[in-house]
C-alpha positions in Angstrom: 49.0 -60.7 -20.4 50.0 -63.0 -17.5 50.8 -61.3 -14.2 53.9 -62.4 -12.2 51.8 -63.9 -9.4 49.6 -66.0 -11.7 50.1 -69.8 -11.8 48.5 -72.7 -13.6 45.9 -74.6 -11.7 47.9 -77.9 -11.9 51.0 -76.2 -10.4 48.9 -74.7 -7.5 47.4 -78.1 -6.8 50.8 -79.8 -6.8 52.1 -77.2 -4.3 49.1 -77.6 -2.1 49.4 -81.4 -2.0 53.1 -81.0 -1.0 52.1 -79.0 2.1 53.1 -81.3 5.0 49.8 -81.1 6.9 47.8 -81.9 3.8 50.1 -84.6 2.4 49.7 -86.8 5.5 45.9 -86.5 5.4 45.8 -87.3 1.6 48.1 -90.3 2.0 46.1 -91.6 5.0 42.9 -91.4 2.9 44.6 -93.1 0.0 45.8 -96.0 2.2 42.4 -96.4 3.8 40.7 -96.6 0.4 43.2 -99.1 -1.0 43.8 -101.2 2.1 41.4 -104.0 1.2 42.8 -104.2 -2.4 46.4 -104.2 -1.2 46.2 -106.4 1.9 43.3 -108.7 1.1 39.8 -109.1 2.5 40.7 -111.2 5.6 43.3 -108.6 6.8 40.9 -105.7 6.0 38.1 -107.4 8.0 40.2 -107.5 11.2 41.7 -104.0 10.7 39.9 -101.7 13.2 41.7 -98.4 12.4 44.4 -96.9 10.2 46.2 -93.7 11.1 49.2 -92.0 9.6 51.2 -89.5 11.7 54.7 -88.1 11.1 55.7 -90.8 8.6 54.5 -93.6 10.9 51.6 -95.9 10.0 49.5 -97.0 13.0 47.4 -100.1 12.5 44.9 -101.4 15.0 44.2 -105.1 14.4 41.4 -106.9 16.3 42.9 -110.5 16.0 45.9 -111.3 18.2 47.2 -114.1 15.9 46.9 -111.8 12.9 48.6 -108.9 14.8 51.5 -111.2 15.6 51.7 -112.4 11.9 51.7 -108.8 10.6 54.4 -107.7 13.0 56.7 -110.0 11.1 55.7 -108.4 7.8 56.1 -104.7 8.8 58.8 -104.1 6.2 56.7 -105.7 3.4 53.7 -103.7 4.4 55.8 -100.5 4.4 57.1 -101.4 0.9 53.7 -102.2 -0.5 52.1 -99.0 0.8 55.0 -96.7 -0.2 54.8 -98.2 -3.7 51.0 -97.3 -3.7 51.8 -93.8 -2.5 54.4 -93.3 -5.2 57.2 -92.3 -2.8 59.0 -93.4 0.3 56.8 -91.7 2.8 56.1 -94.3 5.5 59.2 -94.9 7.6 57.7 -97.1 10.3 54.7 -99.4 10.9 53.2 -99.8 14.4 50.7 -102.6 14.9 48.5 -102.5 18.0 
């Protein structure tokens, strides 16, 4: 017979992934792994680092002209990445 504190593995994993400190790390990893596919090879080549902290995505771009171009497309980047994550998690994009 099932005890009161027993849960299915799927339910436990879902609860674990919704923990704020783990969710951010999971989403950051997911963005890093899909960045090249979503943004293209040329943008991925000039992307030095990707970090996600407190619903803000920080991108470090090596090319000044590309950095300027991407700054005009922040909303589109946010939209593409939130779609990939499956929820509206990223609120702001900072390009350095």
